[in-house]
C-alpha positions in Angstrom: 5.6 -0.9 6.0 2.1 -3.0 5.4 2.2 -6.3 5.9 1.0 -7.2 2.2 2.7 -9.7 0.8 3.1 -9.0 -2.9 4.5 -4.8 -1.3 7.4 -7.5 0.8 7.9 -9.5 -1.7 8.4 -7.2 -4.2 12.6 -6.6 -3.2 12.7 -9.9 -5.1 10.4 -9.6 -8.0 12.9 -7.9 -10.3 15.7 -11.3 -9.2 12.8 -13.2 -10.8 12.1 -11.3 -13.4 16.0 -11.7 -14.4 16.1 -15.4 -13.7 12.9 -15.7 -15.8 15.0 -13.9 -18.5 18.1 -15.8 -18.3 16.5 -19.2 -18.5 14.4 -18.4 -20.7 17.1 -18.0 -23.3 17.2 -21.4 -24.8 13.9 -21.1 -25.0 13.8 -17.8 -26.9 16.3 -19.7 -29.2 14.5 -22.4 -29.9 11.2 -20.2 -31.1 13.3 -18.1 -33.6 13.9 -21.3 -35.7 10.4 -22.7 -34.4 9.3 -19.2 -36.0 10.9 -19.0 -39.6 8.6 -23.2 -40.2 5.8 -21.6 -39.3 5.7 -18.8 -41.7 7.1 -20.9 -44.0 3.8 -23.4 -44.1 1.8 -20.0 -43.5 3.4 -18.3 -46.9 2.3 -21.3 -48.7 -0.2 -22.0 -47.1 -1.5 -18.2 -48.2 -2.3 -17.4 -44.8 -0.6 -14.6 -42.2 -0.5 -15.8 -38.4 -1.3 -13.9 -35.6 1.4 -13.2 -33.2 -1.4 -13.9 -30.3 -1.4 -17.5 -31.0 1.4 -18.6 -28.9 0.4 -22.4 -30.1 2.8 -23.7 -32.7 2.3 -27.7 -32.6 -1.4 -25.5 -33.3 -1.1 -23.4 -35.6 0.3 -26.7 -37.8 -3.0 -28.9 -37.3 -4.2 -25.8 -38.8 -2.2 -24.5 -41.4 -2.9 -28.7 -42.1 -6.6 -28.7 -42.0 -6.9 -25.5 -44.2 -4.7 -26.9 -46.6 -6.8 -29.8 -46.4 -9.9 -27.4 -47.4 -11.5 -29.0 -43.8 -14.6 -28.0 -42.2 -14.8 -25.1 -39.7 -16.0 -27.5 -36.8 -12.8 -30.2 -38.1 -10.5 -27.5 -38.0 -11.8 -26.2 -34.5 -11.6 -30.1 -33.3 -8.3 -30.2 -34.5 -7.0 -27.6 -33.4 -8.6 -28.2 -29.4 -7.2 -31.5 -29.6 -3.9 -30.8 -30.4 -4.3 -27.7 -27.0 -5.8 -29.7 -25.0 -2.8 -30.2 -22.9 -2.7 -26.1 -22.0 -5.4 -27.0 -20.2 -4.1 -29.0 -17.6 -0.7 -27.3 -17.5 -3.0 -24.4 -16.2 -4.5 -26.6 -13.7 -1.2 -27.6 -12.3 -0.2 -23.8 -12.3 -2.7 -22.8 -10.0 -2.2 -25.5 -7.5 1.6 -23.5 -7.4 0.0 -20.5 -6.9 -0.3 -17.8 -3.8 -3.9 -17.9 -3.2 -3.5 -14.3 -2.8 -2.0 -13.2 -5.8 -4.3 -11.1 -7.6 -6.4 -12.2 -10.7 -4.3 -9.9 -13.9 -1.2 -12.2 -12.3 -2.8 -14.9 -12.8 -4.7 -14.0 -16.6 -1.4 -13.1 -17.6 0.5 -16.0 -17.4 -2.2 -18.4 -18.2 -1.6 -16.5 -21.7 1.5 -17.1 -22.4 1.5 -20.5 -21.5 3.3 -22.7 -23.5 4.9 -26.3 -23.1 8.8 -24.7 -22.6 7.4 -21.7 -20.0 5.6 -24.1 -18.3 8.5 -26.3 -17.5 10.7 -23.8 -16.4 8.4 -21.9 -14.4 6.8 -25.3 -12.8 10.3 -26.5 -11.5 11.0 -23.7 -8.9 10.5 -24.5 -5.5 7.4 -22.8 -4.0 5.0 -20.6 -5.1 5.2 -19.4 -8.5 6.3 -16.0 -8.9 4.8 -14.5 -12.1 7.7 -12.4 -12.8 10.1 -15.1 -13.3 7.4 -16.2 -15.7 7.1 -12.3 -17.1 10.8 -12.3 -17.5 10.9 -15.5 -20.1 8.0 -14.7 -21.5 9.8 -11.4 -22.6 12.9 -13.0 -23.8 10.3 -15.5 -25.6 8.3 -13.1 -27.6 
């Protein structure tokens, strides 16, 4: 038996994924409603939204700026300000990660950080288990 913490911890990863999926149900329901309103706004502006963008406040701000005919620099600044909180959330989460956590887990967790996913993930005791967040993300997407 190896002494790698992640191979030993993999026994609990399935349970962490299941717990994340369970805790992600209310988040998924909220995202469902928000996705309809974003779709309506995007349609009114004449845009097609990206499935890779998870920042609804940034999308709303961007659509509003597009509808107003704003310059690209204005759109960039407003979107940066609307999404600046994700930088702070990422810093807080990085302090709760196991120092030996592989980079790809850090990258995947950072890619889909939202207010709601941050809230349920950071509230867990101890080091963050990426599989918990993956379970919540799987339902939220």
